C-alpha positions as CSV (number, residue, x, y, z in Angstrom):
1,M,115.7,96.5,74.5
2,A,117.8,97.0,71.4
3,N,121.5,96.2,71.6
4,T,123.9,99.1,70.9
5,P,126.0,98.2,67.9
6,G,129.5,97.1,69.0
7,T,128.5,96.2,72.5
8,P,129.9,92.8,73.4
9,E,127.2,90.1,73.7
10,P,127.9,89.3,77.4
11,I,127.4,93.0,78.3
12,S,124.2,93.2,76.2
13,R,122.8,90.2,78.0
14,L,123.7,91.7,81.4
15,I,122.1,95.0,80.4
16,E,118.9,93.1,79.3
17,A,118.9,91.2,82.6
18,F,119.1,94.4,84.7
19,H,116.5,96.1,82.5
20,K,114.0,93.4,83.4
21,L,114.2,94.3,87.1
22,P,111.4,96.7,88.4
23,G,112.3,100.3,88.4
24,I,115.4,99.8,86.2
25,G,115.3,101.7,83.0
26,P,117.7,101.3,80.0
27,K,120.2,103.9,81.2
28,S,120.3,102.5,84.8
29,A,120.7,99.0,83.3
30,Q,123.7,100.1,81.3
31,R,125.3,101.9,84.3
32,L,124.8,98.8,86.5
33,S,126.2,96.5,83.8
34,Y,129.4,98.6,83.3
35,H,129.7,98.9,87.1
36,V,129.7,95.1,87.4
37,L,132.3,95.0,84.6
38,R,134.6,97.3,86.6
39,M,134.2,95.4,89.9
40,P,137.0,93.2,91.2
41,E,136.2,89.6,90.3
42,E,135.7,88.6,94.0
43,Q,133.0,91.3,94.4
44,A,131.3,90.1,91.2
45,L,131.4,86.5,92.4
46,A,130.0,87.6,95.8
47,L,127.1,89.3,94.1
48,A,126.4,86.3,91.9
49,T,126.6,84.0,95.0
50,A,124.2,86.2,97.0
51,I,121.7,86.1,94.1
52,M,122.0,82.3,93.8
53,D,121.7,81.8,97.6
54,V,118.4,83.8,97.6
55,K,117.0,81.5,94.9
56,R,118.3,78.3,96.5
57,R,117.7,78.9,100.2
58,I,114.7,81.2,100.5
59,V,111.2,79.6,100.6
60,L,107.7,80.7,101.4
61,C,106.4,80.1,104.9
62,S,103.8,77.4,104.6
63,V,101.6,79.3,107.1
64,C,101.7,83.0,106.3
65,M,103.5,83.0,102.8
66,N,106.3,85.3,104.1
67,I,109.7,84.7,102.7
68,T,111.9,82.7,105.1
69,E,114.9,80.4,105.3
70,A,113.2,78.1,107.9
71,D,109.6,76.9,107.5
72,P,107.5,78.0,109.4
73,C,109.0,81.5,109.6
74,A,110.1,83.3,112.8
75,Y,106.8,85.2,113.1
76,C,104.7,82.0,112.9
77,Q,107.0,80.2,115.4
78,D,106.7,83.1,117.9
79,S,104.3,81.8,120.6
80,R,104.0,85.4,122.1
81,R,102.1,86.7,119.1
82,D,98.3,87.0,119.0
83,R,97.2,84.2,116.7
84,T,93.6,85.5,116.5
85,L,94.7,88.7,114.7
86,V,96.1,88.5,111.1
87,C,97.5,91.5,109.2
88,V,97.2,91.0,105.4
89,V,99.9,92.7,103.3
90,E,100.8,92.8,99.6
91,E,104.5,92.0,99.8
92,P,107.0,90.6,102.3
93,L,108.7,94.0,102.6
94,D,105.4,95.4,104.0
95,I,105.9,93.3,107.1
96,V,109.0,95.3,108.0
97,A,107.0,98.5,108.0
98,V,104.2,97.0,110.1
99,E,106.6,95.5,112.6
100,R,108.0,99.1,113.3
101,T,104.5,100.0,114.7
102,G,104.8,97.3,117.4
103,F,102.1,95.1,115.9
104,R,102.2,91.7,117.7
105,G,99.7,89.7,115.7
106,M,100.3,87.3,112.8
107,Y,100.7,88.0,109.1
108,H,99.6,86.8,105.7
109,V,101.4,87.9,102.5
110,L,99.4,88.0,99.3
111,H,102.4,88.5,96.9
112,G,100.4,91.0,94.9
113,V,96.9,92.4,94.5
114,L,93.9,91.7,92.2
115,N,94.4,93.5,88.9
116,P,92.2,92.1,86.1
117,I,93.8,94.5,83.5
118,D,97.1,92.7,84.0
119,G,95.4,89.3,84.3
120,I,96.0,89.0,88.0
121,G,93.1,87.2,89.6
122,P,92.6,85.4,93.0
123,E,94.5,82.4,91.7
124,E,97.6,84.5,91.0
125,I,97.9,85.8,94.6
126,R,97.8,83.9,97.9
127,V,94.1,84.2,98.8
128,R,93.4,80.5,98.9
129,E,96.0,80.0,101.6
130,L,94.4,82.7,103.7
131,L,91.0,81.1,103.4
132,E,92.6,77.8,104.5
133,R,93.8,79.5,107.6
134,L,90.4,80.8,108.3
135,K,88.9,77.3,108.3
136,A,90.9,76.4,111.4
137,G,88.7,78.8,113.3
138,E,91.5,80.5,115.3
139,I,91.4,83.9,113.4
140,R,89.0,86.4,114.8
141,E,90.1,89.6,112.9
142,I,91.8,90.3,109.6
143,I,93.4,93.7,109.2
144,M,93.7,94.6,105.5
145,A,97.0,96.5,105.1
146,T,97.0,96.6,101.3
147,N,98.1,99.8,99.6
148,Q,95.5,102.7,99.1
149,S,95.3,102.0,95.3
150,L,92.3,100.9,93.3
151,E,93.8,97.4,93.2
152,G,94.5,97.4,96.9
153,E,91.0,98.5,97.7
154,A,89.5,95.9,95.3
155,T,91.6,93.1,97.0
156,A,90.5,94.3,100.5
157,M,86.8,94.2,99.4
158,Y,87.2,90.8,97.8
159,I,88.7,89.3,100.9
160,Q,86.1,90.9,103.1
161,R,83.4,89.3,101.0
162,L,85.0,85.9,101.4
163,A,85.9,86.2,105.1
164,G,82.7,87.9,106.3
165,P,80.5,84.8,106.1
166,A,83.1,82.9,108.1
167,G,82.3,85.2,111.1
168,V,85.7,86.9,110.9
169,R,85.9,90.6,111.4
170,V,87.7,92.4,108.6
171,T,89.1,95.9,109.2
172,R,91.1,98.3,107.1
173,L,93.9,100.5,108.1
174,A,92.7,104.1,108.7
175,R,93.3,106.5,105.8
176,G,93.7,110.2,105.8
177,L,96.3,112.9,106.3
178,P,99.8,112.0,107.1
179,S,101.4,113.7,110.1
180,G,102.8,117.1,109.2
181,A,100.9,117.3,105.9
182,D,99.7,120.7,104.6
183,L,96.1,120.8,103.5
184,E,96.9,122.8,100.3
185,Y,99.2,120.1,99.0
186,T,96.8,117.2,99.9
187,D,95.0,115.4,97.1
188,D,91.2,115.4,97.1
189,V,90.8,111.7,97.8
190,T,93.1,111.7,100.8
191,L,91.4,114.8,102.2
192,A,87.9,113.3,101.7
193,R,89.0,110.1,103.5
194,A,90.4,112.2,106.3
195,F,87.0,113.8,106.8
196,E,85.3,110.4,106.7
197,G,87.6,109.0,109.3
198,R,87.5,112.1,111.6
199,Q,87.6,111.4,115.4
200,E,86.6,113.2,118.5
201,I,89.4,115.2,120.2
């Protein structure tokens, strides 16, 4: 990102740092940088401390690869959860959404999906750790909860091919029409999947 002439170097560096964050364009990066500049010093220090605390104190759970402050994480320590059932998600934030459904199994976080175009293969995501968990023989079913994208589908199929021979059932979240959706505004792929997944009333 090119520096604006006359912009002090510390501001330019901060703009560049914000611009590297996902979803932050050049204008947003500038607005955030100038907002930080106007902050009282104690607020700016609190922000910097919070960022450094995340980097210093947060680790990956050695079991499920979720982010945690204590290893293993709270989900993996919970003896009331069904250890034979593992929900595989792309990112730690996806666990929050799944938990709202009342799911009481275990998790595995991939930290991404397969994407050969961007050079992301099985070694770049946490597939190996999932396969290690399967070797223990406790897991009976894997629920693939990756996003309904080409990459999410490819990742689900890849894991199914690896887990199937181990005698583990691999299922996929149902796909189709969201509640309250109008047919005329629904894309063709979603509508076709809704037909495929139709159920008796």
